[in-house]
N, C-alpha and C positions, 0 to 999 in steps of 0.2 A: 417843397422839393425844388433843388438844382437840377433839372434832366436835361441828358445830351442824347436827343434824339440822332439816331443813325438812320438815316432816309435814303439811298441808294437813286430812288424816284419820289421828288417831289416839285410841287409846279403848281401855282396859283389855277382856277380855271378851265383844270383837265379831272376828268374822269381816270378811271382804270387806277394802276400803282401812281402813276403823278398824285390823282386826285386824296388816295389814300395817305403819302404820306404828309402833304401839306395839311388837310384838315386832321389828322391828330395832333398836329404841331399845334394848329389854331386851337383845338378842344384842350391840349394840356396847359396851353396860356391862358384859356379861360377859367381853366379851374382853378389856377392862380399859381401855377408852378412857374420857377422863372427856364426857362427853353432855351437851351441851343442846338443848332444842328447841322449835321456833317450832310453835304449832299453833292449833288456833281456841280462840275464846276458850267458846263454848256445852257444853265438855267439862270446863271444869273441875273441876267438883261431882264430879264420879266418876274425875279420875284424881288427883286431890287426897286423895282415900282409898284410893286403890290404893297412891299412894308412900307417906303418911303409913304406910299395914296392911303392907308389904314392906319399908321404910324402903331404899327405893330411892335412891340416891345420882343424882340428875338431878335441873338446871335446867329451867325451863319457863317460856318466857314464851311470853304469850299474846296473843293478835294479831285482829281479829276487825272487819269494814266495820258502819258507823253501820247502827243497827236497820231504818231504811227503805233502807236498800239489799237488802233482804234479799227483798225483795217482784219483784226481779228473777228470783229463780231459777224463779219460777213463770210467765214468759213464756219462748215457745217460742225455746231457745236462750239464754237469760239465765242459767244456769247459769253457759257459759261466761263471761261477762263478767262475774259475780260474782268466778267463779276467777280471771282474770286482773286483775280489782281490788285481790282480797286477795294476789296471789303481787307486785304492784308497793307496797301496807304494810308485805309482810310483810319485803320484801327491802332498805328503808328501817330495821323495826325490826332488822335483821340486819345491818345497818352500825354501830348507837348499840352494840349484843351486842359486836359485836366491836372496838371501840374499846375497851371497857371489858375484856373477855376475853381477847382478841388468840387466836385461831381457828384450828387451824392447818390446819381442813380444811373444807369445807362440801357436806353429802349430800341432795339432792331425792329422798325417797322416796315422797310421796304427793301426787297422784294418779298412780298406778300407769298413765300413757298418754304416748304418746309424742308425741301431737295439741296437750300442754297444756303451755308454755312455763315458765320457770323463772328469776327475772333474780339465781340469789344467785352467778354466775358474776363479777358487778360489784363482788364483793368483793376480787378479787384475790389470792383463796387459792386452791388444786388445790380442783376444784369436779366433782362427781359425781353425773350424772344417771341417778338409775334405782336400781334397773330396770324399765326403762318395758315395757309391750304395746300391743298394742290395733293390729298392725301385718296381723294374719291376716283372712281374707275367707272368706264362707261357696261351696264349692265351685258350679260356674257349672250344673251336671248337677242338685244335689240343691234349687236355683233353682224349677227348673221344677215339682216340686210344691209348691211356695208359692201361695197369694191371690196377688191384687195389691196386696192393702197391703204383703204381708211381702218380694214383691220388689221394691217401693219403696223400701223401708226399705234393704234391702242394698244398690241403687242408688246412694243418699244413703250410705250409710257408705263405700263406691266413691268416690265424687266426695273424702269427706273426706278420706281418708288421703289420698288424690293430690296433694289442694290443700297438705296438713300440707310437703312437701318446699319449697313455695313461702311461704312463711308467714314472714315476717319476724323475727317473734318466735320462731319457732323455731330459725330461722338462725344469728339469736344466742344463741340457748342452749346449740347443739351445739356453735358456734363457741368459744365459754366454757367449756365442758367441757374438765376433762384427761379421763375418760373419761365413756363413754356403756353403760351396761347394760342388753343388751334381755333381755326373759322369753323369745325366739324368734328363730329365723333368720330368721323371716317379717317380723319387727316389723323386722330388722338391716337388711333389705335395702330398708325402707322409707327408714333416712335416705338422705341428700344422699351420692354415694360420696366425694366428697372428705373426708369425716367420719367413714369408717366403720373407716379407718386407728385409733380412738379404741374402738371398737366391743370388747365381750365381750359371749357371754350365756350367762346363766347367770339362775336360778326366781328368782322374788321375793319364795317362800314356801322354809321346808325343814321336818324333821322334828326335834325336840330331840333328841340321844341317848339320851337316860335312855327316850324314849318306846317306843327301838326293842327296848329289854330285856323289854319284855311279848310273850308268847306269839301274840298277836291282830297285831302287829308283826310279829313276826319270821313268821306268814304273811302278810302285807301283805307285804314283803320279798323271800320266796319268790316268789310270784305274780309282784310284779311285773317280776322276774331274768328268769322263764321267757317273759313277752313283752317283753323286751327295755325295760323302763321303770326308770330310774335315781332313790330315792327320797330318795339322801342326796347330802352334797355339802359341802364345806367354801370359806368365800368370805373373802377378803383383800380390805382396798382399801389 
């Protein structure tokens, strides 16, 4: 398939969100797909070096907001507005790419949160949203041991999680999605009920099969199986 991957965060040799974006790209290529990626301009140098070094068959389209917009990220809550504006711009860039390359599917992969929208469903082709998480909350009994600042942060997170169900940008994202992948069942339950038939629960990350051939990985796998935890899985789109 010709897949367009929307990965705001995508960078080699990194963990967290950049690692998720980069490794999903690599795995889709490994599965035989023709992959193009829209990501941020600020990581161009390291991405280009890695692509050239490993001869990775991928097309990267870079998109970023003007430099003066970056100060938004330092304001309280400003990262949300910066990211929202980036998603609008990335969608318009994707429309131009789609006219030239005619993708079979578009896949939003980062940010890995169910509270932040993607507009890629407007391309009119199958649209996969996720895996996304962020629907988990801390146990009430645990909060009793927190200081006031910690309890207020948890309360704010509760409010943001609850408000996401009524966010018009998120409703638009869910309505356009062909599939919504959630990292946990807690997150799935945060999706409005009439969209949950589109949902499935899969992890955002995994373990590369060759890694499991190592002795230490076998010990990890054995320990996790004793605990009832699954370390591996295969995801198809």
